[in-house]
N, C-alpha and C positions, 0 to 999 in steps of 0.2 A: 343179436338174437338173444333171447331169454335162455335162462340156464333150465334143463330138463330136471324134473324134481319127482321124487316117489311120494306118493300121499298115502296115509293110512287113515282110514275113517275109525274115530273112536267113540262118537256118539251123533245122536240126530237132535236137532232143535227146531222150534218154530215161535213165529209170533203172529199175532192179529194186530191189522192195521189200527182196529178202532181201540186195541188196549190204551189206555190213558198212560201206563208206566212204560210204554214202548221206546219212548225216547231216553229212558234212563238205563236200558238194557247194556249200554256201552256195545252196541253192534254198529261198527262202523259203516257198513253198507247200508244200513237204514235211510239215510239220507243222499245215497249215492245216486245219481240222475239215471243211471242206466239200469237200476235194480228193476226187476219185472214187478209191475202193481196191478196187473190184470186179476188177481185174486186179494182176497181179503186176508189170506193166510200166506206167510214167506216160510217157506221149510228149508232147511241146510243141514248139512254135515259138518261136525267139529272134526278137523283132520290134524294131522302130525305131518310134516315133512321130515321124512328121514334119510339118513345116509347109512349105508351098511359098510360094516369093518368086521371082517373075520366072523361072520354069521351074526354079529350083534348090531342092533338099529341103534342109532344116535339121532335124537331129536335136534333138527336144526332150526325148526320154527313152528309155530302154531296156528291156525287159522279157521275159516269157514268157507264152505264150497255150497253154492246152490244147489239143493236136492235135484233140480232136472238136469244139471250140468255134470253132476256126479253121477247119476244113474244111466246117462248114456255112454259111459266109457265102459272099455273092458275091464271088468272088474273080476278078482280072484281073492279067495281066502288065503291068508298068510297067518303064520305062528311067528310070532317074534319075540326077542329078549331086548329090553331097552338097556341101554348102558348108560 
């Protein structure tokens, strides 16, 4: 089984399939075979994987989550201090 993780959204982003420079955006999932392609616009959230210690959040990793996958989760606002 995979490890559970807590993600925090830090910004949103998008690109259009027709953008000539899209391949240079260094977005790993751009060429992933399972990435949805039914729309011309691909939207995502930039996220941090955080681990909490004594009320302080520490970044373990960063990445992107497809907008539709992010928005179907139970979300809550959180104030955090990054250590």
